C-alpha positions, 0 to 999 in steps of 0.5 A: 505482434501487438501494439503493446509488444512493440511499445514494450520492445521500445521500452526495454531499449531505454528503461531497465526491464522495460518498466519503471516499477518492477511488478509491472513487468509481469515477471510473477505471471510470465508474458509481457505487460500491456500498455494503457492509453486511457482509463475511465471509471473502473476500466482501462483502455489499452493501446490494442483497443481492449477494455479491461475491468480494473482491480488494480486501481493504480495500486490503490489511489483510484478509490473513486475510479479513474479520471473521476470528475471531481479530481479532474476538475480540481487538477484543471483549475489548479493547473491554470493557477500554476503547477508549483511555486517553491513557496508555501501555498494554502492547499498544504495547510488544508491538507494538513488540517484534513489529515489531522482531523481524519486521523486522530493520532496525527497532530502534525504532518509533513508532505512528501512525494511518495510512500517510500519518502514517508517511511524513510522520513519516519525512520530517520525521525524515530532514530533522531527522537530516541537516539537509538539505531535499531529498528524492527520490521515484520516479514511480508510488510513492504515499506518502499525501497528504503535501505533499512527496510529492504531486509529479510530475516536471518536464520531465525526470528532473532537474528539480524537482517540480511540485505534483500537487495544488492546495494544495501550495506550489510552494516545497515541491514544489521540494524534491522531485526525482522520477525513474523507477523501475527507472532507475539512470542517472536516479537517479545523475544526480539525485544528481550534479545535487544535490551538496548531497545529499538528506535521504532517498530514499523509495520503495515497494520494490514499487510497488503504487499504479500497478498492481504492478511489481517492482524489477529485479535489483540496482535496490534495491541501487543505490539503497541504495549511492547513499544510503550514499555520499551520507549520504542516508537510505533510506526504504522505504514498506512500508505495503502490502507490510509483513507481507503479502509476508513477515514482514519485508516486501519488504526481507526478500525483496530483502535490503535494510535501509533506514534507516527504514520506514513501515508500516500496513495489516496491523498494524491488523487492519482498524482505522486504524493506521500505524507508522514505525521504523528505526535507533535512532540516527535514531529517538532524534531524535524527541521527547521524547528529541530535537528532531524533534517528532511526536505523535498523541492516538490513536497506539497505540490499544489496539483497533487494536493488539489487532487487529493483534497477533491478525492477526500471531500468526495469520499466524505460527501458521498459516504464513500467508505460505507459504499465501498464496504457494501461493494466489497461484501457483495464481491466477497460473497460472489467469489466465495461461492465460486471457490467453494470446495477448492483449495483457495483462500479469499481474504478481504477488508473493506475495498481490499482483497486477495485470492490465495491459491492456497487452502489457508489459513493465511496469517503471515508471509510463511503461509502466503508463499505456500500459494500455487504460483503456477496455477495463479499465473494461469488464472491471471492470464485467463481472466485477462483474456476475458477482460478482467485485470487483477494484479499480476502477482499472487502477492499483491492486493486487489482494489475496488473503487466506487466506480465498480458497479454491480454489473462490473462485479458480477462480470468479474465473479463470472470470469473468476468462476469460469477460469477456476473451473478450467484450472481445477 
């Protein structure tokens, strides 16, 4: 029995499923999760003494790599000043200024503690601002465990949603309409079938919770045009893509200015954080200035903001996004060479990627779920045995960091090639 197995057995006695976030349970690939005692750069060090090249990166925040010196130093310095104050601190203003400077669509911003809080707050604000109740989301886009967003499509693209989790009231789910991503006709039909209008349309501009697939040319522009014509607010969930794909996130790459944006991950430097922001006239509806209530005791925590600011400054100072693009392009070239002739699809944007065990194309959730999950599970465990850790699910994105050197990427590509040969 490994030390990880002993820890997992102990965890299952006190924690539901033995994990505090379900994807960590390895249910998508079988087996048991390993436990980590430390991480540095692009490597995880397990309690069993293994060193793994990590392509999960704490699910996105570790864009500089684990335990990056600028972040650690900022946290250490702030910890000596205090862990939290329960009153405004200058770091909140510095982070707000930084976000508004880097994301042009954001004129005002409020800090929260998670991506789920950010999207939840965006929906409440959109409903309060518009006076409408219905929202529209896209299949395959995950926005945290918010009741209104844990909704799957009904029998057709225009039907009302059904709860995707126990505990979500049917009455609430019926206020959410779900349509396929990259399907402008279905989107137009949904607007036509709901003449009362939606409070908001919420989407990941680059969906990264069903693997990774990209918006087709013109699709995001169509979404924005329909929203504007109907008086519907457009919400971009950039919790994963914000400050990772570009300084201004996916909206900078695609040239779209949403009304509201949900953020997280990178702006916390590895500590729990979230934020949402947008047009000033909308944000002014938040309490204490407006009638839409939102609050959080630990929001704007100085440790998290010190870490996030240090990370953003390091990215800017080191031209980090260009470096990440170069690393991503090199990794993509190696992987595409390894999968040549196989029924697989590799998709990448910047430092995010996914290898689908499906010959493609993959443009929405319906395409993604055709993937061969049994083969993916064999691939995952083979790579893990060879010292490379990819996400333990076919439907999660992978992440590169500035700590991944050429040697790490070459090693990983070799492991990918080896294990694909054994599977196919």
